[in-house]
N, C-alpha and C positions, 0 to 999 in steps of 0.2 A: 793645526795648531800654530806653525812657523814654518814658513818655506824661504829659503834666499837663495837664488840663482845666479851663478856666474858671478861673483861678487869680486872687483877687483880695486884695488885700494895702493896708493902711491903715497910716500913721503920723500917729497922732493925727488932726487934722481930714484931712490928706493922702491922697488915694486915688492910692498909686504904681502899683499895678497893676489893670488894670481887664478882667479875662477873660482870661487869657493860655491860650492853645491852643498845644501843644508836642510835635511827636514827635520823638524821636531815635533813629536805627538803630545797630545794632552797628557797631562799626570807623568811625564816621562823627566827623569831626572840624569841630564848627559853633561858630563865633564870634559873641559877641554884642557890639555895639555902641551905640551912643547917648551923648546927651550929660550931664553929670556931674548927678548927680540925678535919673537917668530911671528909674531904680531896676534898672540890671543887675545889682548887686551882690545886691540883695533879690531878686531873683531867682533868682542862682545859689544863694543860702542856703537858698531855699526848696526849689530841687532837690537839694540838695544834704541835705536834710533836717536843716540847721543850723538853720534856724528855719520856723516854720508858716504857713501862708497860712490868711486869715481863712474863704475857703471856696475849694472844688475839690478837684480829685482829682489825687494823685501815685502814678502806678504804676514803680515798676522792677524789671526782670526779673520780671513778673507779680505781684509783692509790692506791696499796697497800703500806703502808706506810713501811714495813720491808722487801720488796723488793729492797728497794732504798740503795744506798751506802751513807756513810755519806755527801760525797760532792754533788751527785744528790738529796739527802734529804736535805741538806741546799738551794739548789736552788729551789726545789721545795717549801720549806716554802716562800722563798723569793716573788716567784712569785705567789704563791694561796692562801697565809695566811697572814691575816694583825693580828696586835695587839695593844690592847690599854690598857695601865693598870693605876693603881691609881696615879700613878707619871708619869707626861708626859715623862721622859727622853729624851728631849729635850737637845741639845747639845748647849752649851752657848754659844760660839764662832761663833755661825752661827745662819743667820737671819730664819725668819720662812718659806720662801721659801726656802732656802737651807737646810732647816732640814725636809722638807716635801720630797724633790727630794732626799736624801742619799739612802732610798730604791732602786729606780729606778738607781743609779748610782751604785749600788753594783750589780744590775741584769742586767748590761749594756745595759740599756737602755739611750743613750746619750742624748736626748733632752725631758726631762720630765719637763721643765718649764712652758711651756704652759699650761700642765694639771695641775701642782701645782699650778700656777695663777689661773686657774679657780677651783681648789678645794675651796681655800681658800676664794676666792670672794662668792663662795656658801656657806660656813661657817659664811659670814658675818664680812672675816677679811680683805678686799679691802684693806683699810686703814694700813694695820700691815705686808705686804709684806718683808718690809727690816728692822723689830723691830726685838731684839733679844729677847730672853725668858725672860730675867730682866727686859723689857722693857714692857711685857704683865703681863695683869691680869693673876689669877688662871684659870678661864674659857678659857680666851684666848688662853691660853699654851695647854691647854685639847683639843681644837677645832682643834689647828695646829695639835696633837699628834694623831686627828681623821683622818683629810686630809692625815697626813704621812703614817698610816695605809690601805687608799685607793687608794694611787700612782699606784701601780701596778694594779688596777684592780683586787683584790683579791675574790677567791671562798666564802670564809668566813673569817669572822673578829670575834676574840677571845676580849673579853673585862674583866680583873680581877678587880672587883671592880673600874670601871671607874670615878662613881663620889664620891667615899669615899675620895677626900681630896677637896671638893669645898663645898661651903655653899649650902642650898638649893634653894636659885635662880637659881644659877650657875647648879647645880645638875638636877634641872627640865627643864633647857634649854639644857642642853646634853641630857638627855633621850629623848626629842621630837626629837633632831637631827637623834638620833638612826632610828627611824621610818621613818622621812622624807626620810635619805638615802635607807631605804628598799622601799618605795614606789618609789621612783625617781631611782634607780639603781637595783631594786629587789635583795639588797644585803642581805646577808645571817649573823646574829649575834648569836654569844652566851655568854651570858654574867653571870658571878659570881657575885653575888650582896648581900649586908647585907641590902639594900634599899627596904622594903617591896613595896612601891609604883610602882617602875621599875617593882619588879620582878612580880607584878600582871598585867602590861600593856604588858607583853610581850605575845606572842600567846599561848606558852606554858610553865608553870614553873613546874621545875624537883626539888625534893627534896633530898639529899642526907642523909642517915641514916645510920648508922650500916656499912657502906661501900656499899650499893646497891642504885638504884634510885628508888626515889616513883614518880609516877606523877600523 
């Protein structure tokens, strides 16, 4: 599914990633932990093609990211990669259904409404389809964000502190949701988290320390 080889990244004089080697299988849930500033989010952004490594190779579903032009890389990211962040980043002027459809519209999928409806219903939001973000609870907003990440049937979803802005009850529901989606869709997840319970639930827990990955 994903292979990263000898990934290096500097921020100024600081070498954040010092030769990361990582393989992730289809249907696997992998958690990434480490101290603040260890490079977890930097690695996640590189794996998700939001940032570029200074050196190294990234292959996702047999596609070498560095071989793609910026335009083709953006299209590849839209179709193959989903994201869930700590803050839901929903557009306030659009309904839950419309927010979920946005990545599909960007990808020229002109009829995503049925799948968006299906996903929101699956995530327990049947009665919230036409509510705007301000009319939703924090847990509901994050579930809309999860539905949005799934709309294009991505190969892999990257989540950066997805429950960091939720109370313990909503966080637990979100964590369980990731595993339900894996079981139902064989969905692959890579999750950066400080939540030790979520980290331990994963199929594998990776720790970043001193710029390298410990398993």
